[in-house]
N, C-alpha and C positions, 0 to 999 in steps of 0.2 A: 237753164242756168242752175248750177248746183247751189245748195244753201250757203256753202262757204263763200262762193263767188258773189252771191247776193250781199253777204255781209261785207265783203271786201269793197264792193262798189256801191255801198250805201253811203254815198258821199255827203248826203244831207245830215249825217250824224254829227258832223263837226259843229262846235259851238264857238261863238265869238270869232268867227272867221274874219271879220273886218279888222280885228287887231293884228292878225297874222298878215293880212294884206298890207296894212300900214307898215309893218316891219319889213316886208319884202320890198316895197316901194322905196322906203328910206335907205335900205341897203343898196338897191340898184342905183339910185340917184347919187349917193355918197361915193360909191366906187367909180361910177362913170365920170363924175366931176373930177375926182382925184386923178384918174388915168388920163383924162382929156387935158388937164392943166399941166401935170408933170408926172409922168409914169415912173420916173426914176426915184422919186422919194415919196414917203408917206407923210402927209400933212397931219397936223394935230386935229383939224376938223374931221379928217377921215377916220381917225381912231375914235373920236367922239361919236360920229355918226354910226359907225359899225357897232360900237358898244351899245349905243341906244337901240339899234335894230336888234341886237342880240338880247338885250333886256326885254324888249317888247315881245320877242319870240318866246322867251322863258315865261313871261307873264301870261301870254296866251296859253302856253302849255299848262300852267297851273289852273287858270280859269276854265279852260276846256275840260280838264279832268274833274274839277269841282262841279261844273255844269252837268257832267254825266252822272256824278254821284247823286246830285239832286234829282235827276230824271230816272235813275236806275232804282227800281223798287227793291232790288236785292240788297242795297246798301241802307235802306231806310227801315225804321222800326214800325212795325204794325202789330196791333192787338186784335184786329178784325180781319177774318179770313177773306171776306168778299172784297173789302177795300184793297187788300194785298193783291189778290188775283186780278182785280180790275186794272191795276197799274202795271201788270206784266205785259210785255209785247207778244201776246199770244192770240191765236185765232179764237173766236167765240167758243167753238167746240172744245178746244184745248183748255180754255179757261174754265168751262163747265166741268170738264173731267178733273182738272186739278182741284177745283173748289170742292167737288164731291170727295176726292181723296183726302184733302185736309180736314174736311168736316168729319169724315169717318174716323180719321186719326184722333181728332180732338174729342170725339165722342168716346173713344176707347180710353182716353186720358181722364175724362170725366167719370167713367165707370171705375177708374182706379183711385178716385178720390179728389181730383183737382176740380176747382170751380171752372165755369165756362170761359171766363176771361183768361185765366192762366193757361187753360188747356189750348185755347186758340193761339195764344202767344207762343207756347212751346211747340205747337204743331208747325207754325210758320218758321220758327227758329230752326227746328230740326230739318225742315225742307231746305232752308238756305244752306245749312252746314253740309247736307248731302250734295247739293248742287256744286258748292265750292270744292268739296272733296274730290268729286269725280274729275273736274277740270277737263271735260271732254267737249269737243266742238259740237257734239250732237245734243248736249244738254240744253235745257231751257235757259240756263245762265247765259249761254253764248248766243241765244236768240235776242238778247238784250244788247246794250251798248258794250261790246267787248273789244273796242278799239281796232277792229279789223279794217275799218275805213281808212286808217292811216296807211295800210298797205296799198289801198286803192290810190291814194294821193301819191304814194311813193312810186307806184307803177306809172302813173301819168307823168310825174317829174322825170322818170327815167326815159320814157318815150320821147318827151319834148327835148330833153338833153341830147339824146341820140340824133333826133331830127336836126337840131341846131348844129350839132357837130358835123353832120353830113353836108349841111348847107355851107358851113364855113370852110370845110376841108376839101370837099369834092366838087362843089359847084363854084368854088372860088368867089363867094360873096362875103368874105370875111369883113367884118366891121367891128368897131369898138362896142356898139350897142349889142350886137349878137354875142360877142365874147362875154360881156358883162351878164347878159341874160342867161347864157349857157352856164356860167359859173354860179350864178345865184340860184337857178333852179336845181342844179346838182347839189349844192350845199344844203338848201332847204329840204330837198327830197331825202338827203342823207339824214338830216335832223329829224324828219318825220318818222323815218325808219327806226332811229334810235329811240324816239319818243314812245313807240309801241312797246319796246322792252322795258322802258322806264315805267310806263303805265302798268305793265304786268307786275313789276316789282311792287308798286303801290297796291295792286290788287292782292298780292301775296300778304302784304301787311294787314290789309282789311280782313283777309281770310283768317289770319292768326287771331285778330281781335274778335272776329265772329265766333271762332271755335272756343275762344276764351270765355265767351258769354253763353256757351252752350248750356251750362248748368244753371244759368240764372232763371 
């Protein structure tokens, strides 16, 4: 499996998944009850339930992103090279190679007149800026939590939606439950796809902030 595919199907990268599940279940129950009772009109409780499910999904999106910021060493401030490298999702050999590179870079800065603390801080900062600037799927930045798992969940949602469609349309086992599930999975899959691009927008904002701190 290619590195990119491994990132896409790193499904455990999701955080606060229970909150998203609650949102999905609430949406399913709300829509099912509404269609079961009176499919011709939209009741007030239906609107309230769907809005609450949407709010929970948005809340999950925010908490999930914040969770990855906390876990992602690229977004955190470090003044110690070893501590920074140890928090990167790298193999031991790659960690040792990067640590050696950063220590050599910091040593050059010390020779230029910086103290060891500031030299280590600047070496780490320069490395982060370089990684953000390249924005390549092959950089170590994208070996961290780069939101590719959202595509994995989107693919799963698409496959399940197609399977449910085939069951309801071709096998003639159409039922209200299947229709509601099909609609829900499609909508949430579409939302996860959009969340990827929203997260990338947030990443771009962090990149601007990071490059703004380059001279600090």
